[in-house]
C-alpha positions in Angstrom: 106.1 128.6 103.8 108.1 127.9 100.7 107.5 124.1 101.0 103.9 124.3 99.9 104.5 126.8 97.1 105.2 125.4 93.7 108.9 124.4 93.3 110.6 125.7 90.2 111.1 123.5 87.2 114.7 122.4 86.7 116.3 123.6 83.5 115.7 126.6 81.3 112.2 128.0 80.6 113.2 127.9 76.9 113.5 124.1 77.0 110.1 124.0 78.7 108.7 125.2 75.4 111.1 123.6 72.9 110.1 120.0 73.7 106.3 120.6 73.7 106.5 122.6 70.5 108.5 119.9 68.8 106.0 117.2 69.7 103.2 119.5 68.7 104.8 120.0 65.3 105.1 116.2 65.0 101.4 115.8 65.9 100.4 118.5 63.4 102.2 116.7 60.6 100.4 113.4 61.5 97.0 115.1 61.6 97.3 117.3 58.5 99.1 114.9 56.2 96.6 113.9 53.5 93.8 115.1 55.7 91.4 115.2 52.8 91.8 111.4 52.4 89.6 109.4 52.2 87.6 111.7 50.0 84.3 110.5 51.4 81.8 111.4 54.1 83.0 108.9 56.8 80.9 107.7 59.8 79.2 110.6 61.7 80.6 113.2 59.3 77.3 112.7 57.6 75.7 114.6 60.4 78.3 117.1 61.7 79.8 118.3 58.4 76.4 119.1 57.0 75.1 120.6 60.3 78.2 122.8 60.4 77.6 123.9 56.8 74.0 124.7 57.7 75.1 126.9 60.6 77.2 129.0 58.2 74.2 129.4 55.8 71.3 129.7 58.2 72.5 130.0 61.8 70.9 126.8 62.8 70.9 123.1 61.7 68.8 122.6 58.6 67.3 119.5 56.9 69.1 118.1 53.9 68.0 116.0 50.9 68.5 112.3 50.8 71.6 112.3 48.5 73.3 115.2 50.3 76.5 113.3 51.0 77.0 112.6 47.3 76.1 116.1 46.3 78.7 117.5 48.7 81.5 115.5 47.1 80.4 116.3 43.6 79.4 120.0 44.1 81.0 121.3 47.3 79.3 124.7 47.1 75.9 123.4 45.9 73.1 124.8 47.9 70.5 122.4 46.5 71.3 119.9 49.3 68.8 121.7 51.5 65.3 120.3 52.2 62.6 122.2 54.0 62.8 123.2 57.7 65.2 123.1 60.6 66.4 119.7 61.7 66.3 118.2 65.2 69.8 117.7 66.6 71.1 115.6 69.4 74.0 117.8 70.5 74.5 121.5 71.1 76.1 123.6 68.4 79.6 124.7 69.7 81.6 121.9 68.1 79.7 122.3 64.8 80.4 126.0 64.7 84.1 125.1 65.1 83.9 122.6 62.2 82.2 125.4 60.2 85.3 127.6 60.6 87.3 125.1 58.4 84.5 124.9 56.0 84.3 128.7 55.7 88.0 128.9 54.9 88.6 125.8 52.7 85.2 125.1 51.4 82.8 122.2 51.8 85.4 119.5 51.1 86.8 116.7 53.3 89.8 118.8 54.1 87.6 121.8 54.9 85.3 120.0 57.3 88.2 118.1 59.0 90.5 121.1 59.3 89.3 122.4 62.7 89.4 118.9 64.3 93.0 118.5 63.1 94.0 122.0 64.4 92.2 121.4 67.8 93.8 117.9 68.1 97.2 119.3 67.4 96.9 122.1 70.0 95.7 119.7 72.6 99.1 118.0 72.4 100.7 121.3 73.3 98.3 122.0 76.2 98.9 118.5 77.7 102.6 118.8 77.4 102.6 122.1 79.2 100.2 121.1 81.9 102.1 117.9 82.5 105.3 119.9 82.8 103.6 122.1 85.4 102.3 119.2 87.3 105.5 117.1 87.3 108.0 120.0 87.3 109.9 118.2 84.6 110.5 119.3 81.0 111.2 115.7 80.0 108.0 114.3 81.4 105.9 117.1 80.0 107.3 116.4 76.5 106.7 112.7 77.0 103.0 113.4 77.8 102.6 115.4 74.6 104.3 112.7 72.6 102.1 109.9 73.9 99.0 111.9 73.2 100.3 112.6 69.7 100.8 108.9 68.9 97.5 107.6 70.4 95.4 106.1 67.6 92.0 107.3 68.8 93.3 110.8 69.3 94.7 110.8 65.7 91.5 109.4 64.2 89.2 111.8 66.0 91.5 114.6 65.1 91.2 113.7 61.4 87.4 113.3 61.4 84.6 115.9 61.6 83.0 114.6 64.7 82.6 116.3 68.1 84.6 114.3 70.6 88.0 115.8 70.0 86.5 119.2 70.6 85.0 118.1 73.9 88.3 116.7 74.9 90.2 119.9 73.9 87.9 122.3 75.9 87.9 120.0 79.0 91.7 119.8 78.8 92.1 123.5 78.4 89.7 124.1 81.3 91.8 121.7 83.4 95.0 123.5 82.4 93.6 126.8 83.6 92.6 125.3 86.9 96.1 123.9 87.4 97.6 127.3 86.7 95.1 128.9 89.1 96.2 126.5 91.8 99.8 127.6 91.5 99.0 131.3 91.2 96.4 131.5 94.0 98.7 129.6 96.4 101.5 132.0 95.8 99.1 135.0 96.2 97.8 133.5 99.4 101.3 133.1 100.8 102.2 136.7 100.0 99.1 138.1 101.7 99.5 136.0 104.8 103.2 137.1 105.0 102.1 140.7 104.8 99.0 140.8 106.9 99.0 137.6 109.0 95.8 135.7 109.9 94.0 138.0 112.3 90.5 136.6 111.9 91.5 133.0 111.6 89.9 132.7 108.1 92.9 133.9 106.1 92.8 136.6 103.4 90.5 136.8 100.4 92.2 135.5 97.2 90.7 136.1 93.8 91.0 133.2 91.4 91.3 135.0 88.0 92.3 131.9 86.1 89.0 130.2 86.8 87.3 132.7 84.5 88.9 131.2 81.3 88.4 127.8 82.8 84.6 128.5 83.0 84.6 129.7 79.4 86.3 126.5 78.3 84.1 124.2 80.3 81.0 126.0 79.1 82.2 125.5 75.5 82.9 121.8 76.2 79.3 121.4 77.5 78.0 123.4 74.5 79.7 120.8 72.3 78.5 117.7 74.2 76.8 117.5 77.5 79.7 115.4 78.8 81.2 118.7 79.8 78.7 119.0 82.7 80.4 116.3 84.6 83.7 118.1 84.4 82.2 121.4 85.7 81.0 119.5 88.8 84.2 117.6 89.2 86.6 120.5 88.7 84.4 122.8 90.8 84.8 120.4 93.7 88.5 120.1 93.0 89.2 123.8 93.2 87.4 124.1 96.5 89.4 121.2 98.0 92.6 122.8 96.7 91.6 126.1 98.3 91.1 124.3 101.7 94.4 122.6 101.3 96.2 125.8 100.5 94.9 127.6 103.6 95.7 124.6 105.8 99.2 124.4 104.4 99.6 128.2 104.9 98.8 127.8 108.6 95.3 129.4 108.5 93.5 128.5 111.7 90.1 127.9 110.1 91.1 126.8 106.6 87.8 125.2 105.7 85.6 128.1 106.9 88.0 130.5 105.1 87.7 128.6 101.8 83.9 128.6 102.0 83.7 132.2 103.1 86.1 133.7 100.5 86.5 131.3 97.6 83.5 129.0 97.2 81.1 131.7 95.8 83.6 133.2 93.3 84.5 129.8 92.1 80.9 128.9 91.6 80.3 132.0 89.6 83.4 131.4 87.4 82.9 127.7 86.8 79.1 127.3 86.9 77.4 130.6 86.2 79.9 131.6 83.5 79.8 128.1 82.0 76.0 128.4 81.8 76.2 131.9 80.1 78.8 130.5 77.7 76.6 127.5 76.9 73.6 129.7 76.1 75.7 132.1 74.0 76.7 129.2 71.6 73.0 128.9 70.8 72.8 132.4 69.5 72.3 131.3 65.9 69.2 129.4 66.9 67.9 132.0 69.3 68.1 135.0 66.9 67.1 133.3 63.7 63.7 132.0 62.7 63.5 128.5 61.1 65.4 126.4 63.6 63.8 123.3 65.1 60.9 124.4 67.3 62.1 128.1 67.2 59.0 129.8 65.7 58.9 133.5 65.0 61.6 135.8 66.2 60.9 139.3 67.5 62.7 142.2 66.0 63.9 143.4 69.4 66.9 141.2 70.5 66.0 141.3 74.2 62.4 140.2 73.4 63.7 137.6 71.0 66.0 136.2 73.7 63.3 136.1 76.4 60.9 134.6 73.9 63.4 131.9 73.0 64.2 130.6 76.5 61.1 128.5 77.1 61.4 127.1 73.5 65.1 126.3 74.1 64.1 124.5 77.4 61.5 122.5 75.5 64.2 121.7 72.9 66.5 120.5 75.6 63.9 118.2 77.0 63.5 116.6 73.6 67.2 116.2 73.4 67.4 114.6 76.8 64.6 112.2 75.9 66.5 111.2 72.8 69.7 110.5 74.7 68.0 108.6 77.5 65.9 106.4 75.2 68.5 105.7 72.5 68.9 101.9 72.7 69.0 100.9 69.0 71.6 98.2 68.3 74.7 99.3 66.4 77.3 96.9 65.1 80.1 99.0 66.7 78.5 99.8 70.0 80.5 99.1 73.2 80.1 99.5 76.9 82.2 101.6 79.2 83.5 98.7 81.2 85.1 97.4 77.9 86.6 100.7 76.7 90.0 100.5 78.4 90.7 97.1 77.0 89.7 98.3 73.5 87.3 95.4 73.0 85.2 97.0 70.3 86.7 99.8 68.2 84.7 101.6 65.5 85.3 101.3 61.8 84.8 104.8 60.5 85.6 103.7 56.9 86.3 100.5 55.1 86.6 99.5 51.5 88.4 96.9 49.4 90.1 98.8 46.6 92.7 97.7 44.1 96.3 98.7 43.8 98.0 97.0 46.6 99.6 94.2 44.5 97.5 91.5 46.0 94.3 89.7 45.0 92.4 91.4 47.9 93.2 94.9 49.3 91.9 96.7 52.4 91.6 100.3 53.3 90.2 101.3 56.7 90.0 104.1 59.2 89.7 102.3 62.5 89.0 104.4 65.6 91.1 102.6 68.1 93.5 103.7 70.8 97.2 102.6 70.7 97.2 99.4 72.8 100.6 100.2 74.3 99.0 103.4 75.8 95.5 102.2 76.7 96.4 98.8 78.2 99.3 100.3 80.2 97.1 103.1 81.5 94.9 100.5 83.3 98.0 99.7 85.4 99.2 103.3 85.8 95.7 104.5 86.8 95.6 101.9 89.6 99.1 103.1 90.7 97.9 106.7 90.6 94.8 105.8 92.6 96.9 104.0 95.3 99.3 107.0 95.4 96.5 109.3 96.1 94.9 107.1 98.7 98.2 106.7 100.6 99.8 110.1 100.2 96.9 112.4 99.0 99.2 113.8 96.3 97.2 116.5 94.5 98.5 115.5 91.1 97.4 111.9 91.5 94.0 113.1 92.8 93.4 115.5 89.9 94.4 112.9 87.3 92.2 110.3 88.9 89.2 112.7 89.1 89.6 113.8 85.5 89.6 110.2 84.4 86.6 109.2 86.5 84.5 112.2 85.5 84.8 111.0 81.9 84.2 107.4 82.6 81.9 106.7 85.6 78.8 108.6 84.3 78.6 106.3 81.3 78.1 103.3 83.5 74.6 104.5 84.4 73.7 104.7 80.7 75.4 101.4 79.9 73.3 99.6 82.5 70.3 101.1 80.8 71.6 99.8 77.4 72.0 103.2 75.9 73.8 103.0 72.6 77.4 104.2 73.0 80.8 103.9 71.3 84.5 103.7 72.2 85.2 107.2 71.1 83.0 108.5 73.9 86.1 107.9 76.0 88.1 110.6 74.2 87.8 113.2 77.1 89.4 110.6 79.4 92.5 110.2 77.2 94.6 113.1 78.5 94.2 111.9 82.0 95.1 108.4 81.0 98.3 109.8 79.5 98.9 111.9 82.7 98.7 108.7 84.8 101.4 107.1 82.6 103.6 110.1 82.9 103.1 110.3 86.7 104.0 106.6 87.0 107.1 107.1 84.9 108.0 110.0 87.2 107.7 107.7 90.2 109.8 105.1 88.5 112.6 107.5 87.7 112.4 109.1 91.1 113.2 112.6 92.3 116.5 114.4 91.7 117.7 113.3 95.1 117.2 109.6 94.3 120.3 107.4 94.0 121.9 107.7 90.6 121.5 104.0 89.9 117.7 104.2 90.4 117.4 107.2 88.1 119.5 105.6 85.4 117.4 102.4 85.6 114.1 104.2 85.8 115.0 106.5 82.9 116.0 103.5 80.8 112.7 101.8 81.5 110.7 105.0 80.8 112.6 105.6 77.5 112.0 102.0 76.4 108.3 102.3 77.1 108.0 105.5 75.0 109.8 103.7 72.2 107.4 100.8 72.4 104.4 103.1 72.3 105.9 104.8 69.2 106.5 101.4 67.5 103.0 100.3 68.3 101.5 103.4 66.8 103.7 103.1 63.7 102.5 99.5 63.3 98.8 100.5 63.5 99.2 103.8 61.5 98.0 102.3 58.1 94.6 101.3 59.6 94.3 104.7 61.4 95.0 106.9 58.3 93.1 104.9 55.7 96.1 103.6 53.7 95.7 101.0 51.1 97.3 97.7 52.1 96.9 94.0 51.4 94.1 92.1 53.1 96.7 89.9 55.0 98.5 93.0 56.3 95.2 94.5 57.4 94.1 91.3 59.1 97.4 90.9 60.9 96.6 94.2 62.7 93.2 92.9 63.9 94.6 91.5 67.1 91.1 90.6 68.5 88.2 89.1 66.6 86.0 91.9 68.1 88.1 94.5 66.1 86.7 93.3 62.8 
């Protein structure tokens, strides 16, 4: 039975933390260095920074005056930015509450409203490095996964901007990590129980999946940040059921599918769906228990009555939000379609000015939300490799990576065909799975420990060279990711495609 249990990771457990922590430190330096620059309200920070500040002050999103952006930069604590009434919002409040944490600690400044995004982005590097290590059973490949995420341009920009997408990505990745842990732990528990008790009824023993509880909390929070999380609840719920069936079949259970449905389907549904729903509603507490929010009306003094009173109004609110999302077709200069995302056809300029001080007649300063081409373009190939690997060998790692990628990509095709306005950074939740596909492909290239030494040396050299290319590519684009002042010619040299301008 040992062959279907998780094999141990070669090397010391200490090294399994040293590498991931080092690349996380590196990611943190990149994300926090001059985080308050540019000192401006860039792109959609005009919505989320102010909405987060309103949550601190009122418990719900509040209308602001016309010149609120200017007032925030001139008088960070000025309460005169507020107009009358609650404002209609397009996304749930969880991500904005997290942005508000930074604002509560560091004030209503660019550093304050970007702090939580930088912290969350940094921690996501650690999570991916550890989950990649668990999936590949390699300290080196796990560290490589964290490093590639750390040097992706879109991950860096969304980690340095007060928008919601990096929060969605973080909670989806954290939920996925808990599900992968649950797979290892539950398979080991199933093996022990069968060894002790046998398989008398043909269904196998009951196994509790405790790690799915934090997974449900994370996926509920992802959905409470953006509704994108709903697709991952469905995808990962299906994934856990398939893994349970596979575990019972590998353990020799006579009726593995019936056993998985009988003992594991309902608890998994409760953990991943019901608990996610409870978590989602909990993030709306500020709106539920405070009068003044959009469509909220009066609030009863009794909290139970207030909650019951709020549910129909919250449902109405969600219908309005759904209508907004399904009818948003206004043209935007930086909009793009999901079938163009992987080739980075149309990135988003979050910020652009032409200041002085670069030593040339014309200078440029930009924050361009674009992925590192050496990562995104290569991931197209590696995702195809992973898909073929799963189709041929049904490897669980390839299947999980492919599913995580498709759950963040395919649903947008429906909206794209209906001309819904969308942007490249909507692909942020896909990014960890794109990196995982690269790392899995590198693992195939290097080969297992039993592979011929020549193959492992050659494969390791190619893998190492690729990581160096990705680092160099990121270094080259860094000035237009971090808003550095440069000559116009230097800026233009980095615009590899006309559609990037």
